[in-house]
Wavefront OBJ file of the C-alpha trace (Angstrom):
o trace
v -29.160 45.127 148.094
v -30.448 47.836 150.435
v -29.058 48.185 153.960
v -30.549 50.488 156.596
v -28.421 53.564 157.385
v -27.697 52.449 160.954
v -26.155 49.226 159.557
v -23.860 51.162 157.232
v -22.919 53.584 160.031
v -21.938 50.753 162.370
v -19.813 49.045 159.721
v -18.071 52.309 158.748
v -17.342 53.224 162.377
v -15.780 49.862 163.080
v -13.768 50.021 159.849
v -12.462 53.489 160.762
v -11.289 52.441 164.218
v -9.764 49.246 162.859
v -7.766 51.279 160.315
v -6.641 53.665 163.082
v -5.562 50.761 165.277
v -3.500 49.308 162.435
v -2.202 52.567 160.929
v -1.091 54.075 164.239
v 1.804 51.670 164.925
v 2.727 51.614 161.221
v 2.806 55.420 161.146
v 5.230 55.557 164.084
v 7.260 52.496 163.155
v 9.286 54.280 160.486
v 10.328 57.039 162.876
v 11.105 54.512 165.606
v 13.290 52.484 163.247
v 15.245 55.594 162.237
v 15.766 56.580 165.876
v 16.852 53.038 166.765
v 19.280 52.952 163.824
v 20.728 56.325 164.819
v 21.039 55.187 168.436
v 23.019 52.111 167.409
v 25.449 54.254 165.401
v 26.005 56.606 168.323
v 26.483 53.656 170.688
v 29.131 52.235 168.350
v 30.933 55.595 168.301
v 30.833 55.777 172.112
v 32.173 52.234 172.332
v 35.030 53.168 169.974
v 35.785 56.351 171.932
v 35.979 54.271 175.108
v 38.419 51.907 173.426
v 40.687 54.802 172.375
v 40.421 56.325 175.840
v 41.445 53.029 177.420
v 44.526 53.001 175.168
v 45.616 56.392 176.517
v 45.493 54.995 180.069
v 48.572 52.941 179.259
v 50.588 56.109 179.688
v 51.022 57.283 183.264
v 50.704 60.991 182.472
v 47.628 63.031 181.584
v 47.710 64.024 177.913
v 45.952 66.429 175.595
v 44.891 63.382 173.599
v 42.780 62.209 176.565
v 41.038 65.567 176.719
v 40.270 65.469 172.983
v 38.740 61.989 173.207
v 36.744 62.920 176.334
v 35.322 65.951 174.517
v 34.206 63.715 171.633
v 32.820 61.162 174.096
v 30.757 63.791 175.918
v 29.375 65.157 172.635
v 28.357 61.656 171.535
v 26.811 60.924 174.941
v 24.718 64.113 174.667
v 23.589 63.021 171.185
v 22.590 59.643 172.612
v 20.582 61.277 175.416
v 18.790 63.503 172.890
v 18.014 60.435 170.771
v 16.556 58.583 173.781
v 14.456 61.651 174.648
v 13.051 61.595 171.100
v 12.236 57.893 171.503
v 10.400 58.668 174.756
v 8.410 61.448 173.043
v 7.470 59.083 170.198
v 6.389 56.424 172.716
v 4.302 59.011 174.613
v 2.558 59.923 171.363
v 1.829 56.256 170.712
v 0.426 55.813 174.213
v -1.791 58.890 173.790
v -3.082 57.758 170.383
v -3.777 54.247 171.628
v -5.692 55.656 174.615
v -7.848 57.663 172.208
v -8.422 54.619 169.994
v -9.293 52.507 173.042
v -11.866 55.045 174.272
v -13.468 55.246 170.810
v -13.531 51.477 170.401
v -15.277 51.077 173.798
v -17.904 53.641 172.796
v -18.425 51.844 169.492
v -18.694 48.488 171.264
v -21.361 49.899 173.577
v -23.278 51.245 170.568
v -23.058 47.878 168.777
v -24.244 45.971 171.834
v -27.221 48.315 172.310
v -28.269 47.838 168.672
v -27.813 44.093 168.933
v -29.923 43.941 172.111
v -32.716 45.813 170.317
v -32.601 43.335 167.461
v -32.746 40.355 169.810
v -35.734 41.900 171.583
v -37.514 42.554 168.267
v -36.750 39.023 167.079
v -38.175 37.606 170.303
v -41.420 39.584 169.932
v -41.746 38.499 166.316
v -40.491 34.944 166.636
v -43.631 33.310 165.158
v -42.829 32.263 161.552
v -46.602 32.272 160.748
v -46.690 36.056 161.410
v -43.756 36.595 159.005
v -45.506 34.563 156.322
v -48.738 36.492 156.817
v -46.752 39.727 156.524
v -45.312 38.578 153.194
v -48.580 37.179 151.738
v -50.545 40.278 152.742
v -48.535 42.328 150.220
v -50.424 44.282 147.562
v -48.464 42.744 144.716
v -45.505 40.506 143.889
v -42.935 43.311 143.976
v -43.965 44.326 147.473
v -43.882 40.680 148.612
v -40.382 40.329 147.102
v -39.154 43.441 148.948
v -40.575 42.048 152.240
v -38.730 38.756 151.703
v -35.550 40.702 151.021
v -36.088 42.716 154.179
v -36.172 39.568 156.318
v -33.055 38.262 154.563
v -31.220 41.558 155.094
v -32.317 41.697 158.688
v -31.029 38.165 159.347
v -27.728 38.985 157.614
v -27.395 42.188 159.630
v -27.925 40.316 162.924
v -25.066 37.994 161.945
v -22.900 40.939 160.832
v -23.641 42.824 164.044
v -22.502 39.844 166.122
v -19.288 39.618 164.070
v -18.695 43.370 164.507
v -19.018 43.018 168.280
v -16.461 40.188 168.354
v -14.120 42.120 166.024
v -14.359 45.251 168.157
v -13.620 43.249 171.296
v -10.555 41.778 169.563
v -9.378 45.272 168.533
v -9.794 46.461 172.112
v -7.663 43.540 173.346
v -4.946 44.338 170.754
v -4.965 48.033 171.682
v -4.685 47.219 175.388
v -1.698 44.968 174.625
v -0.119 47.740 172.521
v -0.544 50.143 175.427
v 1.135 47.682 177.789
v 4.043 47.233 175.353
v 4.496 50.980 174.905
v 4.414 51.589 178.676
v 7.059 48.903 179.220
v 9.121 50.421 176.421
v 8.841 53.862 178.002
v 9.957 52.505 181.379
v 13.006 50.874 179.745
v 13.880 54.114 177.939
v 13.539 56.199 181.107
v 15.831 53.785 182.963
v 18.376 53.975 180.126
v 18.114 57.762 180.106
v 19.051 57.969 183.792
v 21.996 55.623 183.242
v 23.322 57.727 180.361
v 22.941 60.938 182.382
v 24.991 59.393 185.200
v 27.715 58.393 182.717
v 27.651 61.894 181.215
v 28.179 63.474 184.639
v 31.085 61.122 185.298
v 32.698 61.984 181.961
v 32.269 65.710 182.532
v 33.889 65.326 185.947
v 36.812 63.445 184.386
v 37.079 66.090 181.659
v 37.330 68.877 184.263
v 39.937 66.919 186.195
v 41.979 66.307 183.022
v 41.701 69.970 182.053
v 42.908 71.118 185.476
v 45.900 68.782 185.271
v 46.837 69.990 181.781
v 46.656 73.686 182.761
v 49.670 72.984 184.976
v 51.636 71.967 181.871
v 51.322 75.232 179.959
v 55.031 75.503 179.092
v 55.163 71.949 177.806
v 51.980 72.444 175.742
v 53.235 75.747 174.324
v 56.489 74.122 173.246
v 54.567 71.310 171.553
v 52.422 73.845 169.698
v 55.513 75.612 168.345
v 56.951 72.328 167.128
v 53.704 71.400 165.397
v 53.368 74.840 163.784
v 56.936 74.592 162.473
v 56.267 71.112 161.094
v 52.954 72.231 159.535
v 54.653 75.140 157.744
v 57.381 72.807 156.485
v 54.760 70.337 155.202
v 52.720 73.076 153.506
v 55.845 74.507 151.881
v 56.863 71.104 150.522
v 53.333 70.394 149.242
v 53.161 73.754 147.476
v 56.559 73.152 145.836
v 55.493 69.692 144.688
v 52.185 70.974 143.285
v 53.968 73.783 141.407
v 56.420 71.249 140.013
v 53.606 68.896 138.968
v 51.794 71.760 137.214
v 55.012 72.686 135.361
v 55.665 69.094 134.282
v 52.050 68.685 133.115
v 52.357 71.854 131.013
v 55.625 70.651 129.437
v 54.079 67.281 128.688
v 51.065 68.872 126.988
v 53.169 71.485 125.187
v 51.265 74.399 126.698
v 52.268 77.427 128.731
v 51.766 77.026 132.481
v 48.785 79.012 133.786
v 49.084 77.958 137.423
v 46.626 75.085 136.960
v 47.023 71.495 135.792
v 47.044 70.839 132.049
v 45.004 67.652 132.093
v 44.931 64.791 129.626
v 41.485 63.391 128.675
v 41.998 60.529 131.163
v 42.983 62.974 133.926
v 39.961 65.156 133.156
v 37.723 62.108 133.512
v 39.440 61.173 136.797
v 38.984 64.717 138.147
v 35.307 64.728 137.205
v 34.800 61.366 138.891
v 36.554 62.596 142.056
v 34.372 65.733 142.050
v 31.192 63.673 141.669
v 32.109 61.696 144.795
v 32.184 64.792 147.027
v 30.605 63.847 150.336
v 30.953 60.142 149.590
v 34.690 59.450 149.604
v 35.755 56.642 151.956
v 37.737 57.623 155.040
v 41.545 57.383 154.797
v 41.359 54.912 157.721
v 39.038 51.956 158.212
v 37.850 53.302 161.579
v 38.597 56.463 163.561
v 37.380 59.748 165.008
v 38.241 63.279 163.911
v 40.380 64.756 166.678
v 41.038 68.109 164.977
v 38.956 69.702 162.225
v 39.988 71.944 159.344
v 40.804 75.609 159.890
v 41.669 77.809 162.863
v 40.662 76.758 166.385
v 41.062 77.892 169.966
v 43.425 75.633 171.888
v 41.481 73.306 174.240
v 43.645 74.275 177.228
v 45.735 77.377 176.562
v 43.639 80.541 176.627
v 44.083 83.061 173.809
v 46.108 80.525 171.804
v 44.814 79.501 168.382
v 45.976 76.670 166.189
v 45.527 76.178 162.445
v 44.897 72.872 160.729
v 45.347 72.519 156.948
v 43.425 69.257 156.967
v 41.882 66.919 159.509
v 43.519 64.739 162.152
v 42.003 61.291 162.664
v 42.598 59.200 165.786
v 42.549 55.475 165.217
v 43.753 52.150 166.658
v 47.382 51.196 167.022
v 48.578 49.237 163.983
v 45.988 50.763 161.642
v 46.851 51.509 158.011
v 46.212 54.594 155.927
v 44.298 53.950 152.702
v 43.689 55.922 149.520
v 40.324 57.690 149.388
v 40.251 57.438 145.572
v 42.140 55.936 142.668
v 45.150 57.860 141.362
v 48.928 57.968 141.109
v 51.519 58.397 143.870
v 53.127 61.803 143.326
v 55.592 61.837 146.235
v 56.820 59.845 149.199
v 58.807 61.998 151.608
v 59.804 62.435 155.246
v 58.904 65.533 157.272
v 59.965 66.079 160.926
v 57.013 65.517 163.320
v 54.960 64.123 160.405
v 57.187 61.094 159.740
v 56.501 59.647 156.277
v 54.148 61.543 153.969
v 52.461 60.185 150.838
v 50.856 62.372 148.145
v 48.440 60.916 145.609
v 47.226 62.797 142.547
v 43.681 62.310 141.196
v 43.706 64.508 138.074
v 43.673 68.078 139.389
v 43.014 66.889 142.969
v 45.695 65.754 145.428
v 45.346 63.923 148.744
v 48.053 63.955 151.422
v 48.543 61.255 154.082
v 50.950 62.223 156.870
v 52.387 60.627 160.029
v 53.144 57.173 158.632
v 55.704 54.870 160.236
v 55.862 52.615 157.156
v 55.086 53.194 153.470
v 53.900 50.461 151.096
v 53.911 52.464 147.830
v 56.427 54.216 145.578
v 56.386 57.321 143.412
v 54.608 56.812 140.078
v 52.639 53.801 141.331
v 48.966 53.529 140.321
v 46.660 53.304 143.342
v 43.107 51.955 143.721
v 40.397 53.271 146.052
v 40.855 51.983 149.646
v 44.284 50.528 148.816
v 46.580 50.481 151.861
v 49.457 52.922 151.396
v 51.226 52.718 154.774
v 51.067 52.059 158.497
v 50.125 54.978 160.777
v 52.696 56.007 163.383
v 51.877 55.456 167.078
v 53.260 57.933 169.603
v 54.027 55.641 172.557
v 54.439 58.604 174.906
v 50.809 59.684 174.490
v 49.548 56.314 173.206
v 48.212 58.153 170.170
v 47.803 56.790 166.637
v 46.796 59.741 164.487
v 46.696 60.340 160.742
v 46.930 63.861 159.297
v 44.953 64.075 156.044
v 44.826 66.983 153.561
v 42.993 67.643 150.306
v 44.058 70.066 147.561
v 42.554 71.102 144.239
v 45.511 72.430 142.306
v 47.005 75.114 144.552
v 43.806 75.512 146.576
v 43.518 73.900 150.015
v 40.111 72.287 150.691
v 38.275 71.151 153.824
v 38.387 67.318 153.654
v 35.357 66.865 155.943
v 33.001 68.051 153.213
v 34.346 65.369 150.875
v 34.448 62.338 153.167
v 31.410 60.128 153.727
v 29.474 60.804 156.931
l 1 2 3 4 5 6 7 8 9 10 11 12 13 14 15 16 17 18 19 20 21 22 23 24 25 26 27 28 29 30 31 32 33 34 35 36 37 38 39 40 41 42 43 44 45 46 47 48 49 50 51 52 53 54 55 56 57 58 59 60 61 62 63 64 65 66 67 68 69 70 71 72 73 74 75 76 77 78 79 80 81 82 83 84 85 86 87 88 89 90 91 92 93 94 95 96 97 98 99 100 101 102 103 104 105 106 107 108 109 110 111 112 113 114 115 116 117 118 119 120 121 122 123 124 125 126 127 128 129 130 131 132 133 134 135 136 137 138 139 140 141 142 143 144 145 146 147 148 149 150 151 152 153 154 155 156 157 158 159 160 161 162 163 164 165 166 167 168 169 170 171 172 173 174 175 176 177 178 179 180 181 182 183 184 185 186 187 188 189 190 191 192 193 194 195 196 197 198 199 200 201 202 203 204 205 206 207 208 209 210 211 212 213 214 215 216 217 218 219 220 221 222 223 224 225 226 227 228 229 230 231 232 233 234 235 236 237 238 239 240 241 242 243 244 245 246 247 248 249 250 251 252 253 254 255 256 257 258 259 260 261 262 263 264 265 266 267 268 269 270 271 272 273 274 275 276 277 278 279 280 281 282 283 284 285 286 287 288 289 290 291 292 293 294 295 296 297 298 299 300 301 302 303 304 305 306 307 308 309 310 311 312 313 314 315 316 317 318 319 320 321 322 323 324 325 326 327 328 329 330 331 332 333 334 335 336 337 338 339 340 341 342 343 344 345 346 347 348 349 350 351 352 353 354 355 356 357 358 359 360 361 362 363 364 365 366 367 368 369 370 371 372 373 374 375 376 377 378 379 380 381 382 383 384 385 386 387 388 389 390 391 392 393 394 395 396 397 398 399 400 401 402 403 404 405 406 407 408 409
């Protein structure tokens, strides 16, 4: 069936704008969902930080622990503000695209109405059915008469199609206008939320400065605490190194080989090591919920200028009463007590070892087989600072590793 070019053009134009009207929100929906999901995660972290911060308020004195949590809270608040800004930008893009679609749809509607008016006028001038019959019967031959009949049929069908296109375009315009209203309301809500979060951020920064100023007056006390922690850390590292050397020696004797400074692994231990290695970046946290209060490596002290501290693992702040749990299946190598670290549990996973320090209670014994996420002890709570903090280390043979790169994000 033959359709005049202007019919095809009208149909294609309407189809294009309809696709744009549908595709536009779908195109942005995926990004919006990701931003919303990320925002919820950040909000949960902020809520947890607030809970930990409230716990520290039980103590009458200002503590370094408060400063650490405030720093994390401010960083999360800044991430939240950046996320909201991205949401606003995405909404602005949607508003701009919908404005463009609306303008194009209105132009198309005008074009359709003009064509339809011309058809109505033509139909009015040629409304006499006798004239149409004369036009058909005056054909030179049957083929020409057939084509003229088809023309009238196509013309009638096009008039009906044109009317449907006008109604459809009007509907698309109404939908686009509603989308614009929704996006503008969404933008207003986001801008209001943005201002609220900025106010909270300023309050937290003010509290951070106040806490910092208070702690600078306790330099002697902080310096003494640092010395105690450094002494305890050296003692812990020394004990771990002795235990690892002993485990390597025992493994060599068991396998009947000469010690080379690395573990002589059985086939089962080799499989366990490979499985542990494959889970890099996906190991569960050694606590059900917490925040990293001190990362791996050397750091400047948050208060004392020109003082640096070294961390052989990561410190994780959590709730009072929380338990430490194994990050992977293995065997308990040691349970010991270290001053300032309380009880310490070491678990071997083939050639890898994980260390869980600062436990007030221990639920496991040396030689015991452990499953992933199995509770191994209760984390000690310092009632003076209202701080419940687990110290976690990861070793591969005699090599110390950064646990953050191994734990799930």
